[in-house]
PyMOL Python script that loads the backbone (N, CA, C, O; Angstrom):
from pymol import cmd

cmd.read_pdbstr("""\
ATOM      1  N   LEU A   1      -7.654 -36.016  16.242  1.00  0.00           N
ATOM      2  CA  LEU A   1      -8.426 -34.897  15.698  1.00  0.00           C
ATOM      3  C   LEU A   1      -9.646 -34.655  16.583  1.00  0.00           C
ATOM      4  O   LEU A   1     -10.319 -35.600  16.995  1.00  0.00           O
ATOM      5  N   VAL A   2      -9.919 -33.418  16.863  1.00  0.00           N
ATOM      6  CA  VAL A   2     -11.067 -33.051  17.692  1.00  0.00           C
ATOM      7  C   VAL A   2     -12.306 -33.041  16.811  1.00  0.00           C
ATOM      8  O   VAL A   2     -12.321 -32.428  15.743  1.00  0.00           O
ATOM      9  N   THR A   3     -13.328 -33.717  17.267  1.00  0.00           N
ATOM     10  CA  THR A   3     -14.592 -33.671  16.539  1.00  0.00           C
ATOM     11  C   THR A   3     -15.542 -32.772  17.301  1.00  0.00           C
ATOM     12  O   THR A   3     -15.286 -32.401  18.447  1.00  0.00           O
ATOM     13  N   GLU A   4     -16.628 -32.430  16.660  1.00  0.00           N
ATOM     14  CA  GLU A   4     -17.561 -31.506  17.286  1.00  0.00           C
ATOM     15  C   GLU A   4     -18.122 -32.073  18.590  1.00  0.00           C
ATOM     16  O   GLU A   4     -18.421 -31.321  19.518  1.00  0.00           O
ATOM     17  N   GLY A   5     -18.265 -33.398  18.660  1.00  0.00           N
ATOM     18  CA  GLY A   5     -18.766 -34.038  19.864  1.00  0.00           C
ATOM     19  C   GLY A   5     -17.788 -33.969  21.025  1.00  0.00           C
ATOM     20  O   GLY A   5     -18.193 -34.062  22.184  1.00  0.00           O
ATOM     21  N   ASP A   6     -16.482 -33.804  20.721  1.00  0.00           N
ATOM     22  CA  ASP A   6     -15.460 -33.714  21.764  1.00  0.00           C
ATOM     23  C   ASP A   6     -15.421 -32.350  22.429  1.00  0.00           C
ATOM     24  O   ASP A   6     -14.920 -32.218  23.546  1.00  0.00           O
ATOM     25  N   LEU A   7     -15.942 -31.339  21.759  1.00  0.00           N
ATOM     26  CA  LEU A   7     -15.875 -29.979  22.284  1.00  0.00           C
ATOM     27  C   LEU A   7     -16.965 -29.769  23.326  1.00  0.00           C
ATOM     28  O   LEU A   7     -18.073 -30.284  23.179  1.00  0.00           O
ATOM     29  N   PRO A   8     -16.657 -29.014  24.380  1.00  0.00           N
ATOM     30  CA  PRO A   8     -17.683 -28.750  25.397  1.00  0.00           C
ATOM     31  C   PRO A   8     -18.773 -27.860  24.834  1.00  0.00           C
ATOM     32  O   PRO A   8     -18.530 -27.034  23.954  1.00  0.00           O
ATOM     33  N   GLU A   9     -19.974 -28.040  25.353  1.00  0.00           N
ATOM     34  CA  GLU A   9     -21.067 -27.183  24.922  1.00  0.00           C
ATOM     35  C   GLU A   9     -20.864 -25.788  25.472  1.00  0.00           C
ATOM     36  O   GLU A   9     -20.282 -25.610  26.541  1.00  0.00           O
ATOM     37  N   GLU A  10     -21.341 -24.815  24.747  1.00  0.00           N
ATOM     38  CA  GLU A  10     -21.172 -23.433  25.146  1.00  0.00           C
ATOM     39  C   GLU A  10     -21.843 -23.197  26.494  1.00  0.00           C
ATOM     40  O   GLU A  10     -23.003 -23.555  26.699  1.00  0.00           O
ATOM     41  N   GLY A  11     -21.087 -22.586  27.411  1.00  0.00           N
ATOM     42  CA  GLY A  11     -21.632 -22.268  28.717  1.00  0.00           C
ATOM     43  C   GLY A  11     -21.580 -23.417  29.702  1.00  0.00           C
ATOM     44  O   GLY A  11     -22.015 -23.254  30.842  1.00  0.00           O
ATOM     45  N   SER A  12     -21.057 -24.593  29.303  1.00  0.00           N
ATOM     46  CA  SER A  12     -21.021 -25.734  30.224  1.00  0.00           C
ATOM     47  C   SER A  12     -19.923 -25.597  31.256  1.00  0.00           C
ATOM     48  O   SER A  12     -19.999 -26.210  32.321  1.00  0.00           O
ATOM     49  N   GLY A  13     -18.889 -24.794  30.959  1.00  0.00           N
ATOM     50  CA  GLY A  13     -17.809 -24.584  31.910  1.00  0.00           C
ATOM     51  C   GLY A  13     -16.779 -25.688  31.904  1.00  0.00           C
ATOM     52  O   GLY A  13     -15.771 -25.575  32.601  1.00  0.00           O
ATOM     53  N   SER A  14     -16.988 -26.753  31.147  1.00  0.00           N
ATOM     54  CA  SER A  14     -16.001 -27.834  31.096  1.00  0.00           C
ATOM     55  C   SER A  14     -15.161 -27.713  29.834  1.00  0.00           C
ATOM     56  O   SER A  14     -15.572 -27.108  28.844  1.00  0.00           O
ATOM     57  N   VAL A  15     -13.977 -28.304  29.896  1.00  0.00           N
ATOM     58  CA  VAL A  15     -13.068 -28.252  28.761  1.00  0.00           C
ATOM     59  C   VAL A  15     -12.756 -29.675  28.353  1.00  0.00           C
ATOM     60  O   VAL A  15     -12.435 -30.503  29.205  1.00  0.00           O
ATOM     61  N   ALA A  16     -12.845 -29.978  27.070  1.00  0.00           N
ATOM     62  CA  ALA A  16     -12.524 -31.316  26.581  1.00  0.00           C
ATOM     63  C   ALA A  16     -11.030 -31.553  26.713  1.00  0.00           C
ATOM     64  O   ALA A  16     -10.227 -30.708  26.317  1.00  0.00           O
ATOM     65  N   ASP A  17     -10.654 -32.700  27.268  1.00  0.00           N
ATOM     66  CA  ASP A  17      -9.239 -33.015  27.443  1.00  0.00           C
ATOM     67  C   ASP A  17      -8.861 -34.102  26.448  1.00  0.00           C
ATOM     68  O   ASP A  17      -8.701 -35.263  26.825  1.00  0.00           O
ATOM     69  N   THR A  18      -8.718 -33.732  25.176  1.00  0.00           N
ATOM     70  CA  THR A  18      -8.417 -34.709  24.132  1.00  0.00           C
ATOM     71  C   THR A  18      -6.959 -34.676  23.730  1.00  0.00           C
ATOM     72  O   THR A  18      -6.512 -35.551  22.987  1.00  0.00           O
ATOM     73  N   GLY A  19      -6.193 -33.684  24.200  1.00  0.00           N
ATOM     74  CA  GLY A  19      -4.801 -33.545  23.781  1.00  0.00           C
ATOM     75  C   GLY A  19      -4.681 -32.674  22.545  1.00  0.00           C
ATOM     76  O   GLY A  19      -3.611 -32.132  22.267  1.00  0.00           O
ATOM     77  N   ASP A  20      -5.767 -32.536  21.804  1.00  0.00           N
ATOM     78  CA  ASP A  20      -5.776 -31.656  20.629  1.00  0.00           C
ATOM     79  C   ASP A  20      -6.428 -30.347  21.029  1.00  0.00           C
ATOM     80  O   ASP A  20      -7.329 -30.323  21.867  1.00  0.00           O
ATOM     81  N   SER A  21      -5.979 -29.277  20.437  1.00  0.00           N
ATOM     82  CA  SER A  21      -6.593 -27.991  20.750  1.00  0.00           C
ATOM     83  C   SER A  21      -7.523 -27.572  19.631  1.00  0.00           C
ATOM     84  O   SER A  21      -7.432 -28.058  18.504  1.00  0.00           O
ATOM     85  N   VAL A  22      -8.400 -26.680  19.960  1.00  0.00           N
ATOM     86  CA  VAL A  22      -9.299 -26.125  18.949  1.00  0.00           C
ATOM     87  C   VAL A  22      -8.483 -25.433  17.870  1.00  0.00           C
ATOM     88  O   VAL A  22      -8.843 -25.460  16.693  1.00  0.00           O
ATOM     89  N   CYS A  23      -7.362 -24.803  18.286  1.00  0.00           N
ATOM     90  CA  CYS A  23      -6.513 -24.103  17.320  1.00  0.00           C
ATOM     91  C   CYS A  23      -5.971 -25.055  16.269  1.00  0.00           C
ATOM     92  O   CYS A  23      -5.938 -24.714  15.087  1.00  0.00           O
ATOM     93  N   SER A  24      -5.544 -26.250  16.683  1.00  0.00           N
ATOM     94  CA  SER A  24      -4.984 -27.182  15.708  1.00  0.00           C
ATOM     95  C   SER A  24      -6.048 -27.593  14.704  1.00  0.00           C
ATOM     96  O   SER A  24      -5.749 -27.800  13.528  1.00  0.00           O
ATOM     97  N   GLU A  25      -7.287 -27.711  15.165  1.00  0.00           N
ATOM     98  CA  GLU A  25      -8.373 -28.049  14.248  1.00  0.00           C
ATOM     99  C   GLU A  25      -8.576 -26.930  13.233  1.00  0.00           C
ATOM    100  O   GLU A  25      -8.794 -27.185  12.048  1.00  0.00           O
ATOM    101  N   ILE A  26      -8.504 -25.705  13.703  1.00  0.00           N
ATOM    102  CA  ILE A  26      -8.670 -24.561  12.803  1.00  0.00           C
ATOM    103  C   ILE A  26      -7.563 -24.548  11.763  1.00  0.00           C
ATOM    104  O   ILE A  26      -7.826 -24.354  10.576  1.00  0.00           O
ATOM    105  N   PHE A  27      -6.307 -24.758  12.209  1.00  0.00           N
ATOM    106  CA  PHE A  27      -5.199 -24.743  11.261  1.00  0.00           C
ATOM    107  C   PHE A  27      -5.297 -25.890  10.262  1.00  0.00           C
ATOM    108  O   PHE A  27      -4.957 -25.720   9.091  1.00  0.00           O
ATOM    109  N   GLU A  28      -5.755 -27.045  10.708  1.00  0.00           N
ATOM    110  CA  GLU A  28      -5.890 -28.182   9.803  1.00  0.00           C
ATOM    111  C   GLU A  28      -6.951 -27.920   8.750  1.00  0.00           C
ATOM    112  O   GLU A  28      -6.882 -28.482   7.656  1.00  0.00           O
ATOM    113  N   SER A  29      -7.925 -27.084   9.051  1.00  0.00           N
ATOM    114  CA  SER A  29      -9.001 -26.814   8.107  1.00  0.00           C
ATOM    115  C   SER A  29      -8.608 -25.772   7.063  1.00  0.00           C
ATOM    116  O   SER A  29      -9.339 -25.559   6.096  1.00  0.00           O
ATOM    117  N   GLN A  30      -7.464 -25.125   7.249  1.00  0.00           N
ATOM    118  CA  GLN A  30      -7.024 -24.101   6.307  1.00  0.00           C
ATOM    119  C   GLN A  30      -6.544 -24.746   5.008  1.00  0.00           C
ATOM    120  O   GLN A  30      -6.229 -25.935   4.976  1.00  0.00           O
ATOM    121  N   VAL A  31      -6.493 -23.962   3.954  1.00  0.00           N
ATOM    122  CA  VAL A  31      -6.040 -24.446   2.651  1.00  0.00           C
ATOM    123  C   VAL A  31      -4.556 -24.765   2.726  1.00  0.00           C
ATOM    124  O   VAL A  31      -3.765 -23.964   3.224  1.00  0.00           O
ATOM    125  N   HIS A  32      -4.189 -25.914   2.241  1.00  0.00           N
ATOM    126  CA  HIS A  32      -2.777 -26.320   2.222  1.00  0.00           C
ATOM    127  C   HIS A  32      -2.036 -25.448   1.212  1.00  0.00           C
ATOM    128  O   HIS A  32      -2.575 -25.175   0.140  1.00  0.00           O
ATOM    129  N   PRO A  33      -0.810 -25.001   1.522  1.00  0.00           N
ATOM    130  CA  PRO A  33      -0.069 -24.120   0.607  1.00  0.00           C
ATOM    131  C   PRO A  33       0.078 -24.683  -0.801  1.00  0.00           C
ATOM    132  O   PRO A  33       0.100 -23.924  -1.770  1.00  0.00           O
ATOM    133  N   ALA A  34       0.180 -26.001  -0.926  1.00  0.00           N
ATOM    134  CA  ALA A  34       0.339 -26.602  -2.256  1.00  0.00           C
ATOM    135  C   ALA A  34      -0.916 -26.419  -3.101  1.00  0.00           C
ATOM    136  O   ALA A  34      -0.851 -26.485  -4.328  1.00  0.00           O
ATOM    137  N   ASP A  35      -2.057 -26.190  -2.456  1.00  0.00           N
ATOM    138  CA  ASP A  35      -3.315 -26.024  -3.185  1.00  0.00           C
ATOM    139  C   ASP A  35      -3.578 -24.579  -3.595  1.00  0.00           C
ATOM    140  O   ASP A  35      -4.542 -24.303  -4.308  1.00  0.00           O
ATOM    141  N   LEU A  36      -2.734 -23.662  -3.152  1.00  0.00           N
ATOM    142  CA  LEU A  36      -2.921 -22.255  -3.497  1.00  0.00           C
ATOM    143  C   LEU A  36      -2.384 -21.980  -4.898  1.00  0.00           C
ATOM    144  O   LEU A  36      -1.398 -22.590  -5.312  1.00  0.00           O
ATOM    145  N   PRO A  37      -3.020 -21.070  -5.631  1.00  0.00           N
ATOM    146  CA  PRO A  37      -2.510 -20.746  -6.973  1.00  0.00           C
ATOM    147  C   PRO A  37      -1.181 -19.997  -6.873  1.00  0.00           C
ATOM    148  O   PRO A  37      -0.953 -19.224  -5.943  1.00  0.00           O
ATOM    149  N   LEU A  38      -0.323 -20.242  -7.843  1.00  0.00           N
ATOM    150  CA  LEU A  38       0.964 -19.547  -7.871  1.00  0.00           C
ATOM    151  C   LEU A  38       0.775 -18.132  -8.398  1.00  0.00           C
ATOM    152  O   LEU A  38      -0.031 -17.900  -9.299  1.00  0.00           O
ATOM    153  N   ILE A  39       1.510 -17.202  -7.842  1.00  0.00           N
ATOM    154  CA  ILE A  39       1.456 -15.816  -8.294  1.00  0.00           C
ATOM    155  C   ILE A  39       2.586 -15.620  -9.297  1.00  0.00           C
ATOM    156  O   ILE A  39       3.731 -15.963  -9.004  1.00  0.00           O
ATOM    157  N   PRO A  40       2.284 -15.076 -10.475  1.00  0.00           N
ATOM    158  CA  PRO A  40       3.344 -14.863 -11.475  1.00  0.00           C
ATOM    159  C   PRO A  40       4.462 -13.980 -10.925  1.00  0.00           C
ATOM    160  O   PRO A  40       4.217 -13.069 -10.133  1.00  0.00           O
ATOM    161  N   LEU A  41       5.674 -14.258 -11.350  1.00  0.00           N
ATOM    162  CA  LEU A  41       6.849 -13.534 -10.881  1.00  0.00           C
ATOM    163  C   LEU A  41       6.721 -12.034 -11.133  1.00  0.00           C
ATOM    164  O   LEU A  41       7.139 -11.226 -10.304  1.00  0.00           O
ATOM    165  N   GLU A  42       6.144 -11.662 -12.273  1.00  0.00           N
ATOM    166  CA  GLU A  42       5.999 -10.241 -12.596  1.00  0.00           C
ATOM    167  C   GLU A  42       5.128  -9.535 -11.556  1.00  0.00           C
ATOM    168  O   GLU A  42       5.419  -8.408 -11.156  1.00  0.00           O
ATOM    169  N   GLU A  43       4.057 -10.206 -11.120  1.00  0.00           N
ATOM    170  CA  GLU A  43       3.180  -9.603 -10.110  1.00  0.00           C
ATOM    171  C   GLU A  43       3.907  -9.449  -8.784  1.00  0.00           C
ATOM    172  O   GLU A  43       3.741  -8.443  -8.094  1.00  0.00           O
ATOM    173  N   LEU A  44       4.716 -10.448  -8.425  1.00  0.00           N
ATOM    174  CA  LEU A  44       5.483 -10.352  -7.186  1.00  0.00           C
ATOM    175  C   LEU A  44       6.487  -9.208  -7.255  1.00  0.00           C
ATOM    176  O   LEU A  44       6.648  -8.457  -6.293  1.00  0.00           O
ATOM    177  N   GLN A  45       7.163  -9.078  -8.400  1.00  0.00           N
ATOM    178  CA  GLN A  45       8.139  -7.993  -8.554  1.00  0.00           C
ATOM    179  C   GLN A  45       7.448  -6.637  -8.469  1.00  0.00           C
ATOM    180  O   GLN A  45       7.966  -5.709  -7.848  1.00  0.00           O
ATOM    181  N   GLU A  46       6.285  -6.525  -9.092  1.00  0.00           N
ATOM    182  CA  GLU A  46       5.524  -5.270  -9.051  1.00  0.00           C
ATOM    183  C   GLU A  46       5.116  -4.941  -7.608  1.00  0.00           C
ATOM    184  O   GLU A  46       5.209  -3.792  -7.176  1.00  0.00           O
ATOM    185  N   PHE A  47       4.667  -5.959  -6.876  1.00  0.00           N
ATOM    186  CA  PHE A  47       4.282  -5.765  -5.479  1.00  0.00           C
ATOM    187  C   PHE A  47       5.475  -5.295  -4.649  1.00  0.00           C
ATOM    188  O   PHE A  47       5.347  -4.383  -3.833  1.00  0.00           O
ATOM    189  N   VAL A  48       6.634  -5.920  -4.858  1.00  0.00           N
ATOM    190  CA  VAL A  48       7.843  -5.546  -4.112  1.00  0.00           C
ATOM    191  C   VAL A  48       8.234  -4.111  -4.429  1.00  0.00           C
ATOM    192  O   VAL A  48       8.576  -3.349  -3.525  1.00  0.00           O
ATOM    193  N   GLU A  49       8.187  -3.731  -5.715  1.00  0.00           N
ATOM    194  CA  GLU A  49       8.548  -2.361  -6.109  1.00  0.00           C
ATOM    195  C   GLU A  49       7.588  -1.344  -5.493  1.00  0.00           C
ATOM    196  O   GLU A  49       8.020  -0.299  -5.004  1.00  0.00           O
ATOM    197  N   GLU A  50       6.289  -1.645  -5.516  1.00  0.00           N
ATOM    198  CA  GLU A  50       5.308  -0.730  -4.915  1.00  0.00           C
ATOM    199  C   GLU A  50       5.542  -0.600  -3.413  1.00  0.00           C
ATOM    200  O   GLU A  50       5.473   0.496  -2.856  1.00  0.00           O
ATOM    201  N   THR A  51       5.817  -1.728  -2.767  1.00  0.00           N
ATOM    202  CA  THR A  51       6.057  -1.713  -1.322  1.00  0.00           C
ATOM    203  C   THR A  51       7.306  -0.911  -0.994  1.00  0.00           C
ATOM    204  O   THR A  51       7.318  -0.121  -0.050  1.00  0.00           O
ATOM    205  N   ARG A  52       8.362  -1.119  -1.783  1.00  0.00           N
ATOM    206  CA  ARG A  52       9.594  -0.346  -1.570  1.00  0.00           C
ATOM    207  C   ARG A  52       9.337   1.138  -1.785  1.00  0.00           C
ATOM    208  O   ARG A  52       9.844   1.972  -1.035  1.00  0.00           O
ATOM    209  N   GLY A  53       8.550   1.474  -2.807  1.00  0.00           N
ATOM    210  CA  GLY A  53       8.222   2.872  -3.070  1.00  0.00           C
ATOM    211  C   GLY A  53       7.481   3.503  -1.905  1.00  0.00           C
ATOM    212  O   GLY A  53       7.766   4.635  -1.514  1.00  0.00           O
ATOM    213  N   ARG A  54       6.518   2.754  -1.348  1.00  0.00           N
ATOM    214  CA  ARG A  54       5.782   3.272  -0.185  1.00  0.00           C
ATOM    215  C   ARG A  54       6.714   3.455   1.000  1.00  0.00           C
ATOM    216  O   ARG A  54       6.631   4.452   1.717  1.00  0.00           O
ATOM    217  N   TRP A  55       7.612   2.478   1.205  1.00  0.00           N
ATOM    218  CA  TRP A  55       8.552   2.561   2.324  1.00  0.00           C
ATOM    219  C   TRP A  55       9.463   3.768   2.135  1.00  0.00           C
ATOM    220  O   TRP A  55       9.728   4.505   3.085  1.00  0.00           O
ATOM    221  N   ASP A  56       9.947   3.973   0.900  1.00  0.00           N
ATOM    222  CA  ASP A  56      10.822   5.118   0.627  1.00  0.00           C
ATOM    223  C   ASP A  56      10.102   6.435   0.905  1.00  0.00           C
ATOM    224  O   ASP A  56      10.675   7.344   1.505  1.00  0.00           O
ATOM    225  N   ARG A  57       8.836   6.537   0.465  1.00  0.00           N
ATOM    226  CA  ARG A  57       8.072   7.767   0.706  1.00  0.00           C
ATOM    227  C   ARG A  57       7.837   7.978   2.198  1.00  0.00           C
ATOM    228  O   ARG A  57       7.914   9.103   2.691  1.00  0.00           O
ATOM    229  N   ALA A  58       7.553   6.901   2.905  1.00  0.00           N
ATOM    230  CA  ALA A  58       7.359   7.012   4.356  1.00  0.00           C
ATOM    231  C   ALA A  58       8.653   7.441   5.034  1.00  0.00           C
ATOM    232  O   ALA A  58       8.636   8.263   5.951  1.00  0.00           O
ATOM    233  N   GLN A  59       9.774   6.887   4.585  1.00  0.00           N
ATOM    234  CA  GLN A  59      11.064   7.250   5.171  1.00  0.00           C
ATOM    235  C   GLN A  59      11.384   8.721   4.900  1.00  0.00           C
ATOM    236  O   GLN A  59      11.887   9.419   5.781  1.00  0.00           O
ATOM    237  N   LEU A  60      11.094   9.193   3.685  1.00  0.00           N
ATOM    238  CA  LEU A  60      11.316  10.607   3.357  1.00  0.00           C
ATOM    239  C   LEU A  60      10.454  11.511   4.241  1.00  0.00           C
ATOM    240  O   LEU A  60      10.912  12.551   4.714  1.00  0.00           O
ATOM    241  N   ALA A  61       9.204  11.102   4.457  1.00  0.00           N
ATOM    242  CA  ALA A  61       8.319  11.899   5.317  1.00  0.00           C
ATOM    243  C   ALA A  61       8.865  11.950   6.744  1.00  0.00           C
ATOM    244  O   ALA A  61       8.860  13.006   7.377  1.00  0.00           O
ATOM    245  N   LEU A  62       9.334  10.806   7.246  1.00  0.00           N
ATOM    246  CA  LEU A  62       9.910  10.792   8.597  1.00  0.00           C
ATOM    247  C   LEU A  62      11.160  11.659   8.672  1.00  0.00           C
ATOM    248  O   LEU A  62      11.362  12.388   9.643  1.00  0.00           O
ATOM    249  N   ASP A  63      11.997  11.575   7.639  1.00  0.00           N
ATOM    250  CA  ASP A  63      13.209  12.400   7.612  1.00  0.00           C
ATOM    251  C   ASP A  63      12.857  13.883   7.602  1.00  0.00           C
ATOM    252  O   ASP A  63      13.496  14.686   8.282  1.00  0.00           O
ATOM    253  N   SER A  64      11.826  14.242   6.819  1.00  0.00           N
ATOM    254  CA  SER A  64      11.405  15.645   6.756  1.00  0.00           C
ATOM    255  C   SER A  64      10.926  16.123   8.114  1.00  0.00           C
ATOM    256  O   SER A  64      11.289  17.214   8.554  1.00  0.00           O
ATOM    257  N   TRP A  65      10.111  15.314   8.783  1.00  0.00           N
ATOM    258  CA  TRP A  65       9.625  15.694  10.104  1.00  0.00           C
ATOM    259  C   TRP A  65      10.765  15.792  11.100  1.00  0.00           C
ATOM    260  O   TRP A  65      10.766  16.664  11.969  1.00  0.00           O
ATOM    261  N   SER A  66      11.733  14.897  10.975  1.00  0.00           N
ATOM    262  CA  SER A  66      12.882  14.927  11.878  1.00  0.00           C
ATOM    263  C   SER A  66      13.673  16.218  11.678  1.00  0.00           C
ATOM    264  O   SER A  66      14.077  16.865  12.644  1.00  0.00           O
ATOM    265  N   THR A  67      13.890  16.587  10.406  1.00  0.00           N
ATOM    266  CA  THR A  67      14.600  17.829  10.092  1.00  0.00           C
ATOM    267  C   THR A  67      13.807  19.026  10.601  1.00  0.00           C
ATOM    268  O   THR A  67      14.368  19.940  11.206  1.00  0.00           O
ATOM    269  N   PHE A  68      12.490  19.016  10.353  1.00  0.00           N
ATOM    270  CA  PHE A  68      11.629  20.095  10.832  1.00  0.00           C
ATOM    271  C   PHE A  68      11.736  20.216  12.351  1.00  0.00           C
ATOM    272  O   PHE A  68      11.839  21.319  12.887  1.00  0.00           O
ATOM    273  N   GLY A  69      11.710  19.079  13.036  1.00  0.00           N
ATOM    274  CA  GLY A  69      11.803  19.085  14.497  1.00  0.00           C
ATOM    275  C   GLY A  69      13.102  19.688  14.986  1.00  0.00           C
ATOM    276  O   GLY A  69      13.116  20.449  15.954  1.00  0.00           O
ATOM    277  N   ARG A  70      14.199  19.350  14.317  1.00  0.00           N
ATOM    278  CA  ARG A  70      15.498  19.912  14.723  1.00  0.00           C
ATOM    279  C   ARG A  70      15.508  21.428  14.544  1.00  0.00           C
ATOM    280  O   ARG A  70      15.963  22.151  15.429  1.00  0.00           O
ATOM    281  N   PHE A  71      15.006  21.917  13.400  1.00  0.00           N
ATOM    282  CA  PHE A  71      14.966  23.365  13.168  1.00  0.00           C
ATOM    283  C   PHE A  71      14.021  24.055  14.141  1.00  0.00           C
ATOM    284  O   PHE A  71      14.332  25.120  14.674  1.00  0.00           O
ATOM    285  N   TYR A  72      12.870  23.443  14.368  1.00  0.00           N
ATOM    286  CA  TYR A  72      11.887  24.029  15.277  1.00  0.00           C
ATOM    287  C   TYR A  72      12.486  24.199  16.664  1.00  0.00           C
ATOM    288  O   TYR A  72      12.392  25.275  17.255  1.00  0.00           O
ATOM    289  N   TRP A  73      13.105  23.134  17.193  1.00  0.00           N
ATOM    290  CA  TRP A  73      13.634  23.213  18.545  1.00  0.00           C
ATOM    291  C   TRP A  73      14.866  24.106  18.620  1.00  0.00           C
ATOM    292  O   TRP A  73      15.118  24.726  19.653  1.00  0.00           O
ATOM    293  N   SER A  74      15.640  24.178  17.531  1.00  0.00           N
ATOM    294  CA  SER A  74      16.778  25.109  17.520  1.00  0.00           C
ATOM    295  C   SER A  74      16.273  26.542  17.609  1.00  0.00           C
ATOM    296  O   SER A  74      16.808  27.350  18.368  1.00  0.00           O
ATOM    297  N   ALA A  75      15.235  26.855  16.826  1.00  0.00           N
ATOM    298  CA  ALA A  75      14.659  28.203  16.857  1.00  0.00           C
ATOM    299  C   ALA A  75      14.029  28.473  18.222  1.00  0.00           C
ATOM    300  O   ALA A  75      14.149  29.571  18.765  1.00  0.00           O
ATOM    301  N   HIS A  76      13.368  27.479  18.759  1.00  0.00           N
ATOM    302  CA  HIS A  76      12.749  27.624  20.078  1.00  0.00           C
ATOM    303  C   HIS A  76      13.818  27.915  21.137  1.00  0.00           C
ATOM    304  O   HIS A  76      13.653  28.805  21.972  1.00  0.00           O
ATOM    305  N   ASP A  77      14.913  27.155  21.091  1.00  0.00           N
ATOM    306  CA  ASP A  77      15.999  27.368  22.056  1.00  0.00           C
ATOM    307  C   ASP A  77      16.613  28.753  21.891  1.00  0.00           C
ATOM    308  O   ASP A  77      16.959  29.403  22.877  1.00  0.00           O
ATOM    309  N   ALA A  78      16.749  29.207  20.635  1.00  0.00           N
ATOM    310  CA  ALA A  78      17.329  30.526  20.382  1.00  0.00           C
ATOM    311  C   ALA A  78      16.432  31.620  20.958  1.00  0.00           C
ATOM    312  O   ALA A  78      16.923  32.606  21.506  1.00  0.00           O
ATOM    313  N   ARG A  79      15.110  31.441  20.832  1.00  0.00           N
ATOM    314  CA  ARG A  79      14.177  32.435  21.375  1.00  0.00           C
ATOM    315  C   ARG A  79      14.226  32.476  22.892  1.00  0.00           C
ATOM    316  O   ARG A  79      13.944  33.504  23.508  1.00  0.00           O
ATOM    317  N   GLN A  80      14.585  31.348  23.487  1.00  0.00           N
ATOM    318  CA  GLN A  80      14.627  31.269  24.948  1.00  0.00           C
ATOM    319  C   GLN A  80      15.964  31.741  25.522  1.00  0.00           C
ATOM    320  O   GLN A  80      16.140  31.789  26.739  1.00  0.00           O
ATOM    321  N   ALA A  81      16.907  32.091  24.638  1.00  0.00           N
ATOM    322  CA  ALA A  81      18.239  32.493  25.110  1.00  0.00           C
ATOM    323  C   ALA A  81      18.123  33.756  25.956  1.00  0.00           C
ATOM    324  O   ALA A  81      17.322  34.637  25.642  1.00  0.00           O
ATOM    325  N   PRO A  82      18.908  33.855  27.019  1.00  0.00           N
ATOM    326  CA  PRO A  82      18.845  35.044  27.876  1.00  0.00           C
ATOM    327  C   PRO A  82      19.236  36.306  27.100  1.00  0.00           C
ATOM    328  O   PRO A  82      20.166  36.285  26.294  1.00  0.00           O
ATOM    329  N   GLY A  83      18.524  37.393  27.351  1.00  0.00           N
ATOM    330  CA  GLY A  83      18.840  38.668  26.718  1.00  0.00           C
ATOM    331  C   GLY A  83      18.225  38.849  25.348  1.00  0.00           C
ATOM    332  O   GLY A  83      18.384  39.910  24.744  1.00  0.00           O
ATOM    333  N   LEU A  84      17.517  37.832  24.830  1.00  0.00           N
ATOM    334  CA  LEU A  84      16.916  37.957  23.500  1.00  0.00           C
ATOM    335  C   LEU A  84      15.409  38.046  23.663  1.00  0.00           C
ATOM    336  O   LEU A  84      14.770  37.120  24.162  1.00  0.00           O
ATOM    337  N   ASN A  85      14.854  39.160  23.241  1.00  0.00           N
ATOM    338  CA  ASN A  85      13.416  39.334  23.289  1.00  0.00           C
ATOM    339  C   ASN A  85      12.960  39.566  21.865  1.00  0.00           C
ATOM    340  O   ASN A  85      13.307  40.581  21.260  1.00  0.00           O
ATOM    341  N   VAL A  86      12.189  38.643  21.323  1.00  0.00           N
ATOM    342  CA  VAL A  86      11.757  38.710  19.925  1.00  0.00           C
ATOM    343  C   VAL A  86      10.964  39.987  19.669  1.00  0.00           C
ATOM    344  O   VAL A  86      11.055  40.541  18.573  1.00  0.00           O
ATOM    345  N   ASN A  87      10.195  40.472  20.630  1.00  0.00           N
ATOM    346  CA  ASN A  87       9.368  41.664  20.446  1.00  0.00           C
ATOM    347  C   ASN A  87      10.204  42.936  20.326  1.00  0.00           C
ATOM    348  O   ASN A  87       9.725  43.924  19.772  1.00  0.00           O
ATOM    349  N   ASP A  88      11.440  42.941  20.830  1.00  0.00           N
ATOM    350  CA  ASP A  88      12.298  44.125  20.762  1.00  0.00           C
ATOM    351  C   ASP A  88      13.015  44.268  19.423  1.00  0.00           C
ATOM    352  O   ASP A  88      13.701  45.268  19.208  1.00  0.00           O
ATOM    353  N   GLN A  89      12.878  43.298  18.514  1.00  0.00           N
ATOM    354  CA  GLN A  89      13.641  43.322  17.262  1.00  0.00           C
ATOM    355  C   GLN A  89      12.853  43.943  16.122  1.00  0.00           C
ATOM    356  O   GLN A  89      12.987  43.487  14.986  1.00  0.00           O
ATOM    357  N   LYS A  90      12.062  44.931  16.360  1.00  0.00           N
ATOM    358  CA  LYS A  90      11.256  45.550  15.297  1.00  0.00           C
ATOM    359  C   LYS A  90      12.034  46.597  14.562  1.00  0.00           C
ATOM    360  O   LYS A  90      11.511  47.218  13.636  1.00  0.00           O
TER     361      LYS A  90
END
""", "prot")
cmd.dss("prot")
cmd.show_as("cartoon", "prot")
cmd.util.cbc("prot")
cmd.orient("prot")
């Protein structure tokens, strides 16, 4: 385990060669999963349903934009067709 005395002082330019990394010390200091409170199943199900709902709405929005893009470019291509002048169709 790396102790504070093993770490180089800020700006010293040296690196402690202890075999342990600062990252491992940080991870060891985190709360162990067994110590975390359990989330009730109902809350998890509600979270999943809300997330799925958001994903569905996002997918619908993407589909709408995709459809809009296809129509837009089809109309654009039609306007660019030879012999067709939109201003002459009055």
